[in-house]
N, C-alpha and C positions, 0 to 999 in steps of 0.2 A: 314757057315752052317746055315740053317734056322731051328728055333725051331718050333716044332709042335704046332698047335693051341690048341689042346686038347688031353687028354688021351682017350677021348671018340670019337665016330664017328663024323665026320664033313661032310657036303655035298661035293660031287665031284664037283658039279656045282650048283650055286644058281637057275639055271633053272630047277633043279630036285625038288625044294621045292614047297609047296602049294603056290598058287597065292598071298595070302595076306602077307605071310612071304617074298617071293621074292620081292614083291612091297615095303615092308618096308625096305629091304636091299638096293634096288635100290634108294629109296628116300634118305636114309642116305648117300649112296655113292655119289649121285649127290650133296648133300650139303657139305659133308666133303672132298670128293675126294677119299675116300676109304671106305671099309666096316670094321667097328670095329670088332676085333676078337671075342668079346663077342656075337655078333649076330650069327656068324658061330658056336661058341661053343654051344649055346643054340638051334640051329636049328634042332638038331637030335631028339628033343622032341617038336613037334609043339605046343601042348597044353600048355606046360610050357613056351615056348617062348612067346606065346600070353599073358599068365597071367603075366609073368614077365614084359613085356614091357607095358602092360595096367596099371599095378600098378606104374611102373616107371614114365610113362607119367602123370598119375593122380597126383602124388606127385610133380614131378619136373617141369611140364609145367603149372600147375594151378597157377592162380594169387593169391599169399598170401596177407594177410593184409599188412604186412610191410616187410616181408622177400624178399630180392632181389635174382635174379638168382645167383649172385656171392656168397651171403651168403649161399644159399642152397648147392652150390658146395663146399664151405668151410667146411660145415658139413660132406660132403662125404669124402673129402680129410683128414680131421682130424681123423675121425673114421677109415677110411681105413688105414691110417698110423699106428694107434694103433693096428689094426688087421693084420698088415704086408701084406697087399694086394697090391703088386706092380702094377697090372693091374689098379685098381681103383685109386691109388695115381697118376699114370702117366696120365691116360685118363682124370680123373676129375680135376687133377692139370692143365691140358691144358685149361679146361673150366674156372677154377678160373682165370687164367692169362688173358683169353679173356674177360670175363665178368667184372673183376675188373680193367682191364688195368694196372695191377701191376705185373711185371715179377718176383717179389721176394716173393709175398704173399703165393703162393701155397707151395713152398718148406718150408717156415717157419711154416706154419700150419701143414704140413705133419709130420714134425720132432717133434715140441713141441710148440703148440699154446700158452702155458703159458709163454714163453719167447719171443714170436714174438711181433712185434710192432703193437698191435691191440688196438682198442677202447675197453672200458669196455663192451659195448653192445656185441661185437664179442667174448670177453673172456667169458662172462656169457653164451652166446649161445653155444659155444663149450664145456664149462664145463658141461652144461646140456645135450648136445648130448652125451658126455662120460658117464654121469650118467645114461641116459636112454638106450643107446646102448651097454654099456660095463659093467655097474655095476648093481645096484638094479632096476633102471627104474621107481621107484615110483615118482609121482608128489606130493610132499608134499606141505603144506601151505607155508613153508619157500621158497621152490623153486619157487612156483607160484608168491609169492610176489616179489622175486628177479627178475624174468623174466618180470613181469609187470612193475616194476620200471625201467628196462632197455629199455622199450618201446615196448615190444612184447605183442600181444593179445593172447587170449586163442587159437584161430585158429593157430597162429604162433607157440605156444607151442606144439600143436599137430603135426604140420609140422616138427618141430625140432626133436621130438621124433620118428615120423614115418620115416623120412629120415634116422636117425641113425639106426633104426631097420631094415629097408629094405636093406640098404647097408651092414649091418652086414651079412645078408643072401647072398647078392651078393658077398661080399668078400669071404665067405666060398665056394660058388659054383665055382668061378673063381680059387681059390686056389686048390680046389678038382680036377678041370679039368687040372690044370697046364697051364692055358691060359696066354700067354705073352701079354704085351701091344703092339699095333701096333707101329712101329718105328715113324710114322708120328706124334704121340701124343707128343713125346719128344720136338719137336721144335715149336709146336703150341703155339702162344702167346709170343714166344721168338724172332722169326724172322718174318719179313713181309711175308704174304702169297703171293705166286706167282699168278699173274692174268691169 
């Protein structure tokens, strides 16, 4: 039995959507081989779809001073795990595995980064992501000194906090809608991709 994508309306066909949203879905489908359920879940509100993915891309696709794509995705997985968002843990866990080329890292970070086999840089990064995304959120002098000592720049510090905050919102929306992860995400980065 197939689980519904959302408790809210989803498009009958992507061809019924505005051109820009349909094109975005077709582009991700061509790259990944499927349309992630979050695209379909958000499509019933085109203005919010556009705003969500514009901010997502601004954060996740911009070149950071020192943060790698794998590190950005680690932030998503760690905070999503703490927020109990299955969709984001599974979907972004796949990206952690792909970018890091480490099939174990995403699971460790999702469950408890404090006991995972991480560098001090990554432990500080994820501790700060929890601080900003789940706790007080204030950048104190002590936090700034700790992050700078770990090799992060001020722009990196902004990115860590912004990613944690953005995905806190994403976690809540996906959970609100009851959107399950696509089955394809579970094996990505674990088994070789079919050509």
